[in-house]
N, C-alpha and C positions, 0 to 999 in steps of 0.2 A: 216438686219434691226434691229434685237435685239442687235447686237454688237454696232450699231450706237446709239441706245437709251441708252444702258448701259454706254457708254463712256460719253454721255451728262449728265446723272444723276450723274456720279462721278465728273465731272468737274464743274457743276453749283454751288454747295455750296462754294468751294474755290474762284471761280470767283466773286460771290456776295460779299463775305467777302473782297476781294481785292479792288473791286471798291467802296465799301461803307464804310468799317470800318477799313481797314488796315492803319497803320501809313505811313507817307510819304516815309520813307526810304524803307519800304517793297514794297510799290506800285511802287517806282522807280526801285527797283531791279527786280520785276516781269516784268515791262515794258521793261527794258533793255534786259532781256532774250527773251521776245516776239519779240522785234525789231530785235535782232541779229539772231534769228532762222528764222524770216520772210525774212530777207535779204539773209540768206544762201539759202533758197528755191528759192528766186527770182533770185539770181545769177546762180543757177543751171538751172533754166528755160532759162535764158539769154544765157548761154553757149550752151544749147540744141538747141536754136533757131539760133545759129551761131555767136553770139557776143562774144567779149573777154573783159569783164569788169575787173575792179580792185577791187576785193572783200575786201581787207584789208582797202582800203580807204573808202569803203562803210560802213564797220563795225565801223571804227573809227568815221566817220562822223555821223552815226546814234546814237552812244553813246553820242557824243558831243551835239547833238540836244536835246536829252532827259535830259541830265544833266543841260544844259542851261535853259530849261523849268522849271526844278525843283529848280533852284538856286534862292535865295532871292536877286535879283539884280534889279536895276531900268532900265527902257527902255529894258525890256526883249525881246520884239518883234524886236527891232532894233538889238540886239545881235544875235538873231536867223537869221535874214536876213544877217548880216555880216558873220555868220558861213556858210550859204549857198553859199555866194559869194566866200568865201575862199575855200570851197570844190570844187566849179566849177573851180577855178583857178588852184588848185592842180591837179585836174583830167586832165585839158587841158595840163598842163606842164608835168605831169607824162606820158601821152600818147606819148610824144616826145621820151622818152627813152624806154617805155615799149611795144611799138607796132612796130614790124619789118616791116609790110606791111602797107603803108599809106592808102590803101583802107579800112583797118580795124580801122583807127584812129577815125573817126567820130562815128562809132558804139560803140567803146569801151568807149569813153568819155560820149556819150549820155546814154548808158545803165547804167553806173555807177551813174551818177548824177540823172537819172530818178529813180533808185532804192532807193536812199536816200530820194527823194521827195515822192515816192509812198509808201514806208513802214515806214521810220523813221519820216519824217515830219508830216505825217498824224496821226500816233499813238502818237507822242509827244504832240499833241493837247489835249490829255486826261489829262495831268498834270494840266494846268491852268483851264481846265473845272472842275476838281475835287477839287483843292485846293485854287483857288482864293477866294472862299467863301465856307468853308468846309461843312456847313450844307446844303446850297442850292446845292453845288456841288455834294453831295451824291445823292440828288434827281435827278439832271440832268443826272448823270451817270446811275442810275437805269433806268430812262426813256429811255436813249439811248440804253442800252442793252435789255431791255424788248421789245422795238419797233423792234430792229433787230431780236431778237429771234422769236417774233410773226410773222414778215414778212416771215422768213424762214419756220416756221412751217405751217402757213396757205397756203403759196405758194406751199409747198411740198405736203400737203394733198389734196388740191383742184386740183392742177396741175396733180397729179398722178391719181386721180379718174375721174375728169371731163374735164381735159385739152384736147383741140382739135386743137387750133390754135397756131402754133409755134411763139414764140416771135422774136428770132433772130436765125434761123436755122443754119446759117453759123458759128455762135459763140457757141451756145449751142443747141444741138438737142433735149433736153428734157424740156427746159423752155417754158412755154406757156403763152399766153395772159391771159387766165382764172386764172392761178396760180399767175401771177403778180398782177392782180386786187384783188384777194382774199388776197394776202399778204399785199397789201396796206390797204385794208379795215380792216383786222385783226389788223394791227398796230394802226390804228385810234381807234379801239374798245378797245385795251389794254391801249392806252394813256388816253382815256376817263375814264376808270375804275381807272387808276393810279391817275389821277387828282381828281377824286371824293372821293377816299378812302384813298389816301396817301399824295398827294401834294395839299391839299385843300387851301393853302395860295396863290397858283399861279392861274392866270387867265386861265379859261378853254380853251378859244380860243387860247391863247398863247401856251398851252401845245399841243393842237391838231395840231396847225400850225407847231410846232417843230417836232412833230411825223411825219407829212406829209413830211417835208423836209428830215428827217432821212430815212424814208422809201424809198423815191425816190432815194436818194443818195446811200443807201444801195443796192438797186437793180442794179443801175449803176455800183457799185463796184463789185458786183457779176459777171456781164457780162464782165467787164473789165478783171477780173482775168481769166475768161473762155477764153477770146480772147488771153491772154498771153499763156495759156496752149495749145490752139489750134495752135498757132504760133510755139510753141516748140514741137508740136506733142506728147503730153503726156496727160494722163487721170487725174492724180492728181499731185499736187505740191510736194508731199512727202508721207510718210507713218507713220508719228509719232503718229497720232491719229487713233486708230483702228475703222474702220467703217466710218471714215470721210476723210481719206487721210492725206494731209499735213496741217501745221498750216495755211498757206495762204488760203487753202480751207475753213477754219473755220472763218477767220477774214476778208475775202474779203469785206464783207458788212461794217464792222467796219472801214476799211481803208478809205472809203468815208463818212461814217456816222459820225465819230468823228469830222473831220474838218468841216463838214456841220453844225452840231449843234453848234460848237464853233463859226463859222463865223456868223451864224444867231443870236446868242446871243450877239456877239460883235457888229454887225451892229445895232441891236435893242437898245443896251445901248448907242451906239454912237449917233444915231439919237434922242434918248430921252434926 
């Protein structure tokens, strides 16, 4: 427990700097490192589960998505979509030569493309979220991470002490309904405090709504990563973070929370 807390205390200051004040080139460099490490752990899980993905294509595709999101180009979303289509076509074609047993063909292609979507596409949403409007982007990023951290902390503390009803026992034997409710409530509380004392220019209802979307998406991301690990019959996705396990174990909520808040803001601006 103490090792887990110590690791978190060491990591939080540089993470806060990166998401709020780092220049774009440094943010992109950190994002690329996170995506590549996340893909490495994902492909290890895939192989453990019996699939035969194409890691090199995944690493290259993940880097391309992040760089496209950071590039100053018009129709960026269209270029991202085109990149995904290209990755799919390459994976389908590569499988014709790279897979000896045709019964493994579908699994190899699907596992590769899913990895790019699951890790790289989701995390690449952080770039437009942060830099489309630098000042507001900083506040959106801080809100995103504060909500995810609050969800994890409240869910862990309440679930550990008061949790009785298992949420999804076949996916995670320790997550409880009480912990999930506490995590959601804690996220809204932190969002309210953030809007009141730091993001006073934003509408309170909008901030609370965004926090609710991120909290629900984050909990879904946590369960999804647990399902991947259970399917691979492993406890952690890696051992890079002392007391926490692998990188995917730490960013599982972010993988769903980042695209959720980006999509919510995009749709909000679209309809307005």
